[in-house]
N, CA, C and O atoms as a GROMACS GRO file, in nm:
protein
  544
    1MET      N    1   2.552   2.466  -0.378
    1MET     CA    2   2.494   2.521  -0.261
    1MET      C    3   2.616   2.508  -0.179
    1MET      O    4   2.718   2.440  -0.192
    2THR      N    5   2.576   2.597  -0.089
    2THR     CA    6   2.687   2.578   0.068
    2THR      C    7   2.558   2.533   0.152
    2THR      O    8   2.446   2.585   0.160
    3ASP      N    9   2.617   2.412   0.213
    3ASP     CA   10   2.529   2.389   0.328
    3ASP      C   11   2.514   2.467   0.439
    3ASP      O   12   2.610   2.522   0.492
    4ALA      N   13   2.404   2.474   0.476
    4ALA     CA   14   2.379   2.546   0.631
    4ALA      C   15   2.444   2.471   0.738
    4ALA      O   16   2.437   2.348   0.750
    5PRO      N   17   2.512   2.555   0.821
    5PRO     CA   18   2.608   2.494   0.922
    5PRO      C   19   2.494   2.394   0.999
    5PRO      O   20   2.543   2.291   1.043
    6PHE      N   21   2.360   2.410   1.018
    6PHE     CA   22   2.262   2.330   1.102
    6PHE      C   23   2.136   2.300   1.033
    6PHE      O   24   2.124   2.365   0.929
    7ARG      N   25   2.039   2.221   1.058
    7ARG     CA   26   1.927   2.233   1.031
    7ARG      C   27   1.857   2.199   1.177
    7ARG      O   28   1.886   2.117   1.264
    8VAL      N   29   1.745   2.302   1.166
    8VAL     CA   30   1.656   2.262   1.317
    8VAL      C   31   1.579   2.140   1.330
    8VAL      O   32   1.502   2.096   1.244
    9LEU      N   33   1.602   2.093   1.430
    9LEU     CA   34   1.542   1.926   1.428
    9LEU      C   35   1.412   1.955   1.450
    9LEU      O   36   1.382   2.049   1.522
   10PRO      N   37   1.320   1.877   1.390
   10PRO     CA   38   1.173   1.864   1.386
   10PRO      C   39   1.128   1.827   1.538
   10PRO      O   40   1.217   1.773   1.602
   11ALA      N   41   1.010   1.847   1.605
   11ALA     CA   42   0.953   1.842   1.721
   11ALA      C   43   0.890   1.675   1.685
   11ALA      O   44   0.774   1.696   1.648
   12LEU      N   45   0.907   1.567   1.681
   12LEU     CA   46   0.845   1.431   1.654
   12LEU      C   47   0.736   1.414   1.730
   12LEU      O   48   0.734   1.421   1.853
   13ASP      N   49   0.624   1.388   1.643
   13ASP     CA   50   0.489   1.365   1.729
   13ASP      C   51   0.476   1.247   1.634
   13ASP      O   52   0.549   1.210   1.542
   14ASP      N   53   0.314   1.177   1.701
   14ASP     CA   54   0.276   1.057   1.634
   14ASP      C   55   0.237   1.068   1.489
   14ASP      O   56   0.234   0.971   1.413
   15ASP      N   57   0.199   1.222   1.445
   15ASP     CA   58   0.170   1.246   1.304
   15ASP      C   59   0.256   1.263   1.214
   15ASP      O   60   0.228   1.250   1.095
   16ASN      N   61   0.367   1.293   1.254
   16ASN     CA   62   0.479   1.336   1.151
   16ASN      C   63   0.630   1.233   1.170
   16ASN      O   64   0.732   1.251   1.104
   17ARG      N   65   0.617   1.146   1.257
   17ARG     CA   66   0.734   1.059   1.286
   17ARG      C   67   0.752   0.992   1.170
   17ARG      O   68   0.868   0.962   1.143
   18PHE      N   69   0.668   0.960   1.095
   18PHE     CA   70   0.676   0.852   0.981
   18PHE      C   71   0.760   0.933   0.869
   18PHE      O   72   0.836   0.873   0.793
   19PHE      N   73   0.743   1.064   0.864
   19PHE     CA   74   0.806   1.147   0.766
   19PHE      C   75   0.961   1.174   0.777
   19PHE      O   76   1.038   1.170   0.682
   20TRP      N   77   0.999   1.205   0.927
   20TRP     CA   78   1.119   1.224   0.962
   20TRP      C   79   1.193   1.100   0.961
   20TRP      O   80   1.304   1.106   0.908
   21THR      N   81   1.161   1.002   1.002
   21THR     CA   82   1.237   0.896   0.989
   21THR      C   83   1.218   0.777   0.910
   21THR      O   84   1.276   0.672   0.940
   22SER      N   85   1.136   0.785   0.805
   22SER     CA   86   1.122   0.706   0.690
   22SER      C   87   1.245   0.689   0.608
   22SER      O   88   1.271   0.592   0.537
   23GLY      N   89   1.320   0.799   0.626
   23GLY     CA   90   1.453   0.796   0.505
   23GLY      C   91   1.571   0.710   0.551
   23GLY      O   92   1.670   0.696   0.480
   24ALA      N   93   1.559   0.649   0.676
   24ALA     CA   94   1.657   0.539   0.743
   24ALA      C   95   1.656   0.428   0.625
   24ALA      O   96   1.766   0.376   0.605
   25ASP      N   97   1.559   0.389   0.550
   25ASP     CA   98   1.562   0.275   0.457
   25ASP      C   99   1.564   0.355   0.321
   25ASP      O  100   1.526   0.294   0.221
   26GLY      N  101   1.606   0.490   0.306
   26GLY     CA  102   1.625   0.572   0.169
   26GLY      C  103   1.497   0.555   0.114
   26GLY      O  104   1.505   0.567  -0.008
   27ARG      N  105   1.369   0.531   0.156
   27ARG     CA  106   1.233   0.574   0.108
   27ARG      C  107   1.174   0.731   0.176
   27ARG      O  108   1.166   0.762   0.295
   28LEU      N  109   1.146   0.795   0.080
   28LEU     CA  110   1.053   0.915   0.143
   28LEU      C  111   0.892   0.844   0.118
   28LEU      O  112   0.854   0.759   0.039
   29ARG      N  113   0.830   0.913   0.212
   29ARG     CA  114   0.689   0.840   0.233
   29ARG      C  115   0.604   0.965   0.287
   29ARG      O  116   0.645   1.040   0.375
   30PHE      N  117   0.476   0.979   0.218
   30PHE     CA  118   0.371   1.086   0.228
   30PHE      C  119   0.273   1.009   0.272
   30PHE      O  120   0.278   0.888   0.248
   31LEU      N  121   0.160   1.064   0.349
   31LEU     CA  122   0.027   0.983   0.386
   31LEU      C  123  -0.030   0.970   0.242
   31LEU      O  124   0.003   1.050   0.154
   32ARG      N  125  -0.104   0.883   0.222
   32ARG     CA  126  -0.188   0.836   0.128
   32ARG      C  127  -0.365   0.816   0.152
   32ARG      O  128  -0.395   0.727   0.231
   33CYS      N  129  -0.426   0.857   0.118
   33CYS     CA  130  -0.580   0.803   0.137
   33CYS      C  131  -0.597   0.656   0.082
   33CYS      O  132  -0.588   0.627  -0.038
   34GLN      N  133  -0.624   0.564   0.189
   34GLN     CA  134  -0.662   0.436   0.143
   34GLN      C  135  -0.809   0.408   0.089
   34GLN      O  136  -0.845   0.292   0.068
   35ALA      N  137  -0.886   0.505   0.069
   35ALA     CA  138  -1.012   0.516   0.002
   35ALA      C  139  -0.999   0.565  -0.138
   35ALA      O  140  -1.052   0.491  -0.221
   36CYS      N  141  -0.952   0.653  -0.176
   36CYS     CA  142  -0.929   0.701  -0.315
   36CYS      C  143  -0.786   0.737  -0.376
   36CYS      O  144  -0.780   0.788  -0.488
   37GLY      N  145  -0.674   0.710  -0.306
   37GLY     CA  146  -0.532   0.723  -0.298
   37GLY      C  147  -0.484   0.848  -0.352
   37GLY      O  148  -0.398   0.862  -0.439
   38TYR      N  149  -0.548   0.940  -0.290
   38TYR     CA  150  -0.462   1.079  -0.312
   38TYR      C  151  -0.378   1.097  -0.186
   38TYR      O  152  -0.407   1.077  -0.068
   39TRP      N  153  -0.250   1.146  -0.251
   39TRP     CA  154  -0.129   1.182  -0.191
   39TRP      C  155  -0.131   1.301  -0.090
   39TRP      O  156  -0.134   1.414  -0.138
   40LEU      N  157  -0.129   1.285   0.046
   40LEU     CA  158  -0.138   1.426   0.117
   40LEU      C  159   0.002   1.478   0.152
   40LEU      O  160   0.096   1.398   0.155
   41HIS      N  161   0.021   1.611   0.180
   41HIS     CA  162   0.133   1.654   0.210
   41HIS      C  163   0.083   1.812   0.213
   41HIS      O  164   0.040   1.871   0.114
   42PRO      N  165   0.097   1.870   0.348
   42PRO     CA  166   0.142   1.827   0.460
   42PRO      C  167   0.061   1.690   0.539
   42PRO      O  168  -0.054   1.660   0.504
   43PRO      N  169   0.123   1.624   0.631
   43PRO     CA  170   0.004   1.528   0.669
   43PRO      C  171  -0.115   1.610   0.746
   43PRO      O  172  -0.109   1.717   0.807
   44ALA      N  173  -0.229   1.518   0.722
   44ALA     CA  174  -0.349   1.579   0.773
   44ALA      C  175  -0.394   1.453   0.817
   44ALA      O  176  -0.334   1.351   0.787
   45PRO      N  177  -0.503   1.454   0.889
   45PRO     CA  178  -0.555   1.353   0.960
   45PRO      C  179  -0.719   1.289   0.863
   45PRO      O  180  -0.801   1.203   0.896
   46TYR      N  181  -0.713   1.360   0.767
   46TYR     CA  182  -0.822   1.294   0.694
   46TYR      C  183  -0.794   1.360   0.531
   46TYR      O  184  -0.725   1.461   0.522
   47CYS      N  185  -0.842   1.308   0.429
   47CYS     CA  186  -0.806   1.338   0.259
   47CYS      C  187  -0.888   1.455   0.233
   47CYS      O  188  -1.010   1.452   0.249
   48PRO      N  189  -0.832   1.548   0.197
   48PRO     CA  190  -0.877   1.673   0.137
   48PRO      C  191  -0.956   1.662   0.002
   48PRO      O  192  -1.026   1.750  -0.047
   49SER      N  193  -0.930   1.527  -0.053
   49SER     CA  194  -0.997   1.511  -0.200
   49SER      C  195  -1.159   1.424  -0.204
   49SER      O  196  -1.240   1.430  -0.296
   50CYS      N  197  -1.176   1.328  -0.046
   50CYS     CA  198  -1.256   1.243  -0.052
   50CYS      C  199  -1.313   1.273   0.080
   50CYS      O  200  -1.426   1.232   0.109
   51GLY      N  201  -1.248   1.337   0.156
   51GLY     CA  202  -1.293   1.345   0.311
   51GLY      C  203  -1.267   1.206   0.424
   51GLY      O  204  -1.293   1.195   0.544
   52GLY      N  205  -1.213   1.121   0.337
   52GLY     CA  206  -1.189   0.994   0.398
   52GLY      C  207  -1.111   1.028   0.521
   52GLY      O  208  -1.052   1.136   0.526
   53ARG      N  209  -1.105   0.939   0.626
   53ARG     CA  210  -0.998   0.928   0.769
   53ARG      C  211  -0.927   0.844   0.748
   53ARG      O  212  -0.852   0.834   0.846
   54ASP      N  213  -0.898   0.755   0.657
   54ASP     CA  214  -0.815   0.656   0.648
   54ASP      C  215  -0.683   0.658   0.566
   54ASP      O  216  -0.659   0.593   0.464
   55VAL      N  217  -0.603   0.744   0.629
   55VAL     CA  218  -0.471   0.778   0.564
   55VAL      C  219  -0.348   0.712   0.620
   55VAL      O  220  -0.344   0.702   0.743
   56ALA      N  221  -0.253   0.667   0.554
   56ALA     CA  222  -0.154   0.601   0.611
   56ALA      C  223  -0.026   0.631   0.511
   56ALA      O  224  -0.032   0.635   0.388
   57PRO      N  225   0.118   0.656   0.614
   57PRO     CA  226   0.207   0.661   0.516
   57PRO      C  227   0.262   0.573   0.416
   57PRO      O  228   0.267   0.458   0.459
   58GLU      N  229   0.306   0.585   0.295
   58GLU     CA  230   0.328   0.495   0.191
   58GLU      C  231   0.458   0.570   0.101
   58GLU      O  232   0.465   0.690   0.075
   59PRO      N  233   0.542   0.481   0.068
   59PRO     CA  234   0.645   0.519  -0.002
   59PRO      C  235   0.615   0.584  -0.139
   59PRO      O  236   0.531   0.535  -0.215
   60VAL      N  237   0.671   0.671  -0.162
   60VAL     CA  238   0.659   0.746  -0.325
   60VAL      C  239   0.827   0.713  -0.376
   60VAL      O  240   0.910   0.649  -0.313
   61SER      N  241   0.842   0.770  -0.491
   61SER     CA  242   0.964   0.703  -0.588
   61SER      C  243   1.051   0.785  -0.564
   61SER      O  244   1.160   0.748  -0.608
   62GLY      N  245   1.055   0.924  -0.492
   62GLY     CA  246   1.144   1.009  -0.455
   62GLY      C  247   1.210   1.084  -0.579
   62GLY      O  248   1.320   1.138  -0.588
   63ARG      N  249   1.109   1.069  -0.670
   63ARG     CA  250   1.168   1.151  -0.837
   63ARG      C  251   1.055   1.239  -0.868
   63ARG      O  252   0.936   1.216  -0.846
   64GLY      N  253   1.122   1.366  -0.934
   64GLY     CA  254   1.049   1.458  -0.957
   64GLY      C  255   1.108   1.589  -1.034
   64GLY      O  256   1.216   1.584  -1.095
   65GLN      N  257   1.046   1.682  -1.028
   65GLN     CA  258   1.112   1.793  -1.105
   65GLN      C  259   1.085   1.929  -1.020
   65GLN      O  260   0.997   1.942  -0.935
   66VAL      N  261   1.183   2.031  -1.062
   66VAL     CA  262   1.183   2.172  -0.974
   66VAL      C  263   1.051   2.194  -1.031
   66VAL      O  264   1.010   2.145  -1.136
   67TRP      N  265   0.984   2.277  -0.946
   67TRP     CA  266   0.841   2.351  -0.980
   67TRP      C  267   0.872   2.486  -0.942
   67TRP      O  268   0.797   2.567  -0.998
   68SER      N  269   0.973   2.547  -0.851
   68SER     CA  270   1.000   2.648  -0.819
   68SER      C  271   1.130   2.657  -0.741
   68SER      O  272   1.176   2.558  -0.684
   69PHE      N  273   1.188   2.769  -0.739
   69PHE     CA  274   1.300   2.792  -0.685
   69PHE      C  275   1.351   2.918  -0.618
   69PHE      O  276   1.279   3.012  -0.653
   70THR      N  277   1.455   2.961  -0.527
   70THR     CA  278   1.473   3.083  -0.488
   70THR      C  279   1.641   3.061  -0.442
   70THR      O  280   1.685   2.950  -0.410
   71ILE      N  281   1.714   3.170  -0.445
   71ILE     CA  282   1.842   3.157  -0.379
   71ILE      C  283   1.843   3.252  -0.282
   71ILE      O  284   1.833   3.369  -0.316
   72ASN      N  285   1.854   3.220  -0.155
   72ASN     CA  286   1.855   3.278  -0.051
   72ASN      C  287   2.002   3.337  -0.015
   72ASN      O  288   2.105   3.274   0.010
   73HIS      N  289   1.979   3.480  -0.021
   73HIS     CA  290   2.096   3.571   0.012
   73HIS      C  291   2.100   3.630   0.146
   73HIS      O  292   2.173   3.727   0.169
   74HIS      N  293   2.033   3.582   0.225
   74HIS     CA  294   1.992   3.655   0.382
   74HIS      C  295   2.044   3.563   0.465
   74HIS      O  296   1.991   3.453   0.483
   75PRO      N  297   2.164   3.606   0.527
   75PRO     CA  298   2.259   3.510   0.633
   75PRO      C  299   2.151   3.483   0.770
   75PRO      O  300   2.172   3.539   0.877
   76TRP      N  301   2.044   3.399   0.751
   76TRP     CA  302   1.959   3.360   0.847
   76TRP      C  303   2.041   3.275   0.975
   76TRP      O  304   2.107   3.176   0.946
   77ASP      N  305   2.033   3.312   1.084
   77ASP     CA  306   2.087   3.254   1.212
   77ASP      C  307   2.240   3.213   1.182
   77ASP      O  308   2.287   3.102   1.208
   78GLY      N  309   2.304   3.311   1.127
   78GLY     CA  310   2.441   3.290   1.100
   78GLY      C  311   2.469   3.193   0.982
   78GLY      O  312   2.586   3.161   0.966
   79SER      N  313   2.369   3.138   0.894
   79SER     CA  314   2.384   3.034   0.806
   79SER      C  315   2.468   3.110   0.678
   79SER      O  316   2.440   3.226   0.645
   80PRO      N  317   2.562   3.039   0.620
   80PRO     CA  318   2.628   3.074   0.514
   80PRO      C  319   2.534   3.081   0.399
   80PRO      O  320   2.442   3.000   0.387
   81GLU      N  321   2.564   3.216   0.280
   81GLU     CA  322   2.516   3.255   0.202
   81GLU      C  323   2.568   3.250   0.065
   81GLU      O  324   2.691   3.246   0.074
   82PRO      N  325   2.527   3.250  -0.067
   82PRO     CA  326   2.385   3.184  -0.054
   82PRO      C  327   2.346   3.049  -0.075
   82PRO      O  328   2.421   2.961  -0.119
   83TRP      N  329   2.207   3.032  -0.037
   83TRP     CA  330   2.202   2.882  -0.055
   83TRP      C  331   2.033   2.875  -0.122
   83TRP      O  332   1.951   2.966  -0.124
   84ASN      N  333   2.022   2.754  -0.166
   84ASN     CA  334   1.906   2.737  -0.272
   84ASN      C  335   1.792   2.673  -0.161
   84ASN      O  336   1.826   2.607  -0.063
   85ILE      N  337   1.663   2.704  -0.193
   85ILE     CA  338   1.561   2.662  -0.170
   85ILE      C  339   1.460   2.594  -0.275
   85ILE      O  340   1.406   2.682  -0.343
   86VAL      N  341   1.426   2.492  -0.302
   86VAL     CA  342   1.369   2.451  -0.417
   86VAL      C  343   1.224   2.366  -0.359
   86VAL      O  344   1.217   2.295  -0.258
   87LEU      N  345   1.126   2.397  -0.448
   87LEU     CA  346   0.974   2.350  -0.427
   87LEU      C  347   0.991   2.242  -0.540
   87LEU      O  348   0.988   2.273  -0.659
   88VAL      N  349   1.009   2.112  -0.496
   88VAL     CA  350   0.963   1.998  -0.582
   88VAL      C  351   0.859   1.942  -0.615
   88VAL      O  352   0.812   1.905  -0.508
   89GLU      N  353   0.764   1.898  -0.728
   89GLU     CA  354   0.670   1.831  -0.734
   89GLU      C  355   0.709   1.690  -0.757
   89GLU      O  356   0.807   1.672  -0.829
   90LEU      N  357   0.643   1.581  -0.705
   90LEU     CA  358   0.680   1.468  -0.713
   90LEU      C  359   0.584   1.410  -0.815
   90LEU      O  360   0.470   1.448  -0.838
   91ASP      N  361   0.652   1.311  -0.874
   91ASP     CA  362   0.563   1.232  -1.006
   91ASP      C  363   0.447   1.168  -0.967
   91ASP      O  364   0.362   1.136  -1.050
   92GLU      N  365   0.433   1.146  -0.840
   92GLU     CA  366   0.318   1.037  -0.813
   92GLU      C  367   0.179   1.134  -0.836
   92GLU      O  368   0.080   1.086  -0.889
   93GLN      N  369   0.184   1.273  -0.789
   93GLN     CA  370   0.060   1.340  -0.825
   93GLN      C  371   0.080   1.497  -0.867
   93GLN      O  372   0.162   1.572  -0.813
   94PRO      N  373   0.010   1.527  -0.951
   94PRO     CA  374   0.010   1.682  -0.988
   94PRO      C  375  -0.029   1.765  -0.850
   94PRO      O  376  -0.134   1.744  -0.789
   95GLY      N  377   0.075   1.869  -0.806
   95GLY     CA  378   0.023   1.933  -0.667
   95GLY      C  379   0.120   1.869  -0.560
   95GLY      O  380   0.165   1.938  -0.470
   96LEU      N  381   0.148   1.743  -0.571
   96LEU     CA  382   0.238   1.686  -0.444
   96LEU      C  383   0.373   1.727  -0.464
   96LEU      O  384   0.455   1.679  -0.543
   97ARG      N  385   0.390   1.837  -0.372
   97ARG     CA  386   0.514   1.922  -0.357
   97ARG      C  387   0.583   1.935  -0.205
   97ARG      O  388   0.524   1.932  -0.097
   98LEU      N  389   0.723   1.948  -0.228
   98LEU     CA  390   0.784   1.936  -0.091
   98LEU      C  391   0.884   2.037  -0.119
   98LEU      O  392   0.937   2.040  -0.230
   99THR      N  393   0.922   2.142  -0.003
   99THR     CA  394   0.991   2.229   0.017
   99THR      C  395   1.127   2.167   0.028
   99THR      O  396   1.112   2.056   0.079
  100SER      N  397   1.257   2.192   0.001
  100SER     CA  398   1.382   2.152   0.032
  100SER      C  399   1.494   2.210  -0.007
  100SER      O  400   1.480   2.330  -0.029
  101ASN      N  401   1.614   2.160  -0.027
  101ASN     CA  402   1.711   2.228  -0.063
  101ASN      C  403   1.791   2.129  -0.167
  101ASN      O  404   1.811   2.018  -0.117
  102LEU      N  405   1.850   2.147  -0.320
  102LEU     CA  406   1.917   2.103  -0.408
  102LEU      C  407   2.049   2.082  -0.361
  102LEU      O  408   2.110   2.183  -0.325
  103VAL      N  409   2.112   1.966  -0.353
  103VAL     CA  410   2.263   1.944  -0.346
  103VAL      C  411   2.319   1.879  -0.459
  103VAL      O  412   2.250   1.804  -0.528
  104GLY      N  413   2.442   1.903  -0.483
  104GLY     CA  414   2.528   1.804  -0.558
  104GLY      C  415   2.517   1.898  -0.706
  104GLY      O  416   2.546   1.841  -0.811
  105ALA      N  417   2.478   2.028  -0.709
  105ALA     CA  418   2.471   2.100  -0.813
  105ALA      C  419   2.476   2.244  -0.790
  105ALA      O  420   2.422   2.297  -0.694
  106ALA      N  421   2.551   2.316  -0.890
  106ALA     CA  422   2.574   2.459  -0.863
  106ALA      C  423   2.424   2.551  -0.846
  106ALA      O  424   2.322   2.543  -0.915
  107ASP      N  425   2.448   2.619  -0.755
  107ASP     CA  426   2.283   2.714  -0.762
  107ASP      C  427   2.255   2.787  -0.897
  107ASP      O  428   2.138   2.814  -0.924
  108ASP      N  429   2.343   2.816  -0.974
  108ASP     CA  430   2.334   2.892  -1.113
  108ASP      C  431   2.289   2.746  -1.224
  108ASP      O  432   2.248   2.771  -1.337
  109ALA      N  433   2.298   2.633  -1.186
  109ALA     CA  434   2.264   2.522  -1.246
  109ALA      C  435   2.086   2.507  -1.228
  109ALA      O  436   2.012   2.464  -1.317
  110ILE      N  437   2.049   2.545  -1.113
  110ILE     CA  438   1.904   2.495  -1.077
  110ILE      C  439   1.812   2.561  -1.204
  110ILE      O  440   1.825   2.679  -1.234
  111GLU      N  441   1.713   2.467  -1.277
  111GLU     CA  442   1.613   2.522  -1.352
  111GLU      C  443   1.465   2.469  -1.310
  111GLU      O  444   1.440   2.366  -1.246
  112ILE      N  445   1.385   2.555  -1.355
  112ILE     CA  446   1.223   2.503  -1.367
  112ILE      C  447   1.232   2.369  -1.449
  112ILE      O  448   1.274   2.354  -1.564
  113GLY      N  449   1.181   2.275  -1.362
  113GLY     CA  450   1.161   2.172  -1.482
  113GLY      C  451   1.266   2.029  -1.451
  113GLY      O  452   1.248   1.909  -1.473
  114MET      N  453   1.368   2.097  -1.396
  114MET     CA  454   1.510   1.987  -1.361
  114MET      C  455   1.455   1.893  -1.310
  114MET      O  456   1.358   1.903  -1.234
  115ARG      N  457   1.527   1.759  -1.354
  115ARG     CA  458   1.449   1.641  -1.278
  115ARG      C  459   1.565   1.602  -1.188
  115ARG      O  460   1.683   1.592  -1.221
  116VAL      N  461   1.505   1.582  -1.057
  116VAL     CA  462   1.557   1.516  -0.926
  116VAL      C  463   1.526   1.429  -0.866
  116VAL      O  464   1.413   1.391  -0.896
  117GLN      N  465   1.592   1.351  -0.757
  117GLN     CA  466   1.572   1.256  -0.708
  117GLN      C  467   1.567   1.282  -0.546
  117GLN      O  468   1.603   1.397  -0.521
  118VAL      N  469   1.538   1.217  -0.448
  118VAL     CA  470   1.553   1.250  -0.290
  118VAL      C  471   1.690   1.220  -0.274
  118VAL      O  472   1.753   1.155  -0.358
  119ALA      N  473   1.735   1.265  -0.173
  119ALA     CA  474   1.862   1.215  -0.122
  119ALA      C  475   1.876   1.279   0.057
  119ALA      O  476   1.849   1.393   0.095
  120PHE      N  477   1.924   1.168   0.138
  120PHE     CA  478   1.878   1.191   0.270
  120PHE      C  479   1.955   1.273   0.315
  120PHE      O  480   2.023   1.306   0.218
  121GLU      N  481   1.999   1.346   0.430
  121GLU     CA  482   2.074   1.386   0.519
  121GLU      C  483   2.002   1.356   0.667
  121GLU      O  484   1.890   1.391   0.706
  122GLU      N  485   2.113   1.274   0.740
  122GLU     CA  486   2.061   1.226   0.857
  122GLU      C  487   2.138   1.294   0.968
  122GLU      O  488   2.260   1.303   0.961
  123ARG      N  489   2.063   1.348   1.078
  123ARG     CA  490   2.130   1.420   1.208
  123ARG      C  491   2.042   1.369   1.324
  123ARG      O  492   1.923   1.399   1.335
  124ASP      N  493   2.106   1.292   1.407
  124ASP     CA  494   2.021   1.260   1.545
  124ASP      C  495   1.916   1.197   1.501
  124ASP      O  496   1.814   1.248   1.547
  125GLY      N  497   1.891   1.077   1.408
  125GLY     CA  498   1.811   1.005   1.387
  125GLY      C  499   1.712   1.076   1.293
  125GLY      O  500   1.635   1.005   1.228
  126ILE      N  501   1.707   1.203   1.280
  126ILE     CA  502   1.626   1.257   1.167
  126ILE      C  503   1.681   1.240   1.018
  126ILE      O  504   1.798   1.264   0.990
  127PHE      N  505   1.584   1.195   0.923
  127PHE     CA  506   1.644   1.215   0.788
  127PHE      C  507   1.570   1.308   0.708
  127PHE      O  508   1.457   1.301   0.660
  128PHE      N  509   1.670   1.412   0.702
  128PHE     CA  510   1.592   1.540   0.616
  128PHE      C  511   1.584   1.503   0.465
  128PHE      O  512   1.690   1.484   0.406
  129PRO      N  513   1.495   1.494   0.415
  129PRO     CA  514   1.469   1.500   0.236
  129PRO      C  515   1.538   1.576   0.156
  129PRO      O  516   1.468   1.663   0.104
  130LEU      N  517   1.658   1.576   0.123
  130LEU     CA  518   1.705   1.673   0.006
  130LEU      C  519   1.681   1.632  -0.125
  130LEU      O  520   1.628   1.522  -0.140
  131PHE      N  521   1.712   1.704  -0.232
  131PHE     CA  522   1.725   1.650  -0.364
  131PHE      C  523   1.850   1.685  -0.408
  131PHE      O  524   1.923   1.770  -0.357
  132GLU      N  525   1.877   1.605  -0.522
  132GLU     CA  526   2.008   1.605  -0.604
  132GLU      C  527   1.943   1.593  -0.758
  132GLU      O  528   1.825   1.567  -0.778
  133PRO      N  529   2.054   1.619  -0.873
  133PRO     CA  530   1.983   1.603  -0.973
  133PRO      C  531   1.961   1.429  -1.010
  133PRO      O  532   2.017   1.339  -0.947
  134GLU      N  533   1.885   1.414  -1.103
  134GLU     CA  534   1.846   1.286  -1.105
  134GLU      C  535   1.950   1.216  -1.209
  134GLU      O  536   1.985   1.266  -1.316
  135ALA      N  537   1.989   1.105  -1.162
  135ALA     CA  538   2.095   1.033  -1.217
  135ALA      C  539   2.063   0.962  -1.393
  135ALA      O  540   1.974   0.880  -1.418
  136PRO      N  541   2.122   0.997  -1.453
  136PRO     CA  542   2.059   0.949  -1.614
  136PRO      C  543   2.043   0.824  -1.622
  136PRO      O  544   2.001   0.774  -1.726
   0.00000   0.00000   0.00000
């Protein structure tokens, strides 16, 4: 993958701050329903599984598999091309997915089902969750 020259910094608020800053300690976090244990992403104020409103950030393993991917060949905003976009399904729950980029592997090495682990890229206090091939 060729790294994009920049990443757009998210606007932090009380609902998403935990997600964008939790990588400071090397842990990826998602909201989890405290009543039924369902993981939520993107963040929401209530659980879509049981309707509970007691949701709180909790760390996940950061491990999963490439569920889908594409290689972008369009130079958005002057970004170098090509670059990959991966959809990773995390081990904690079927359907718990995060769109990101895969680093540490050539684009032509990406495969559906490929095991990956989170790796953070920090910019101005924001920790972007990227993925890399899982260590053996």
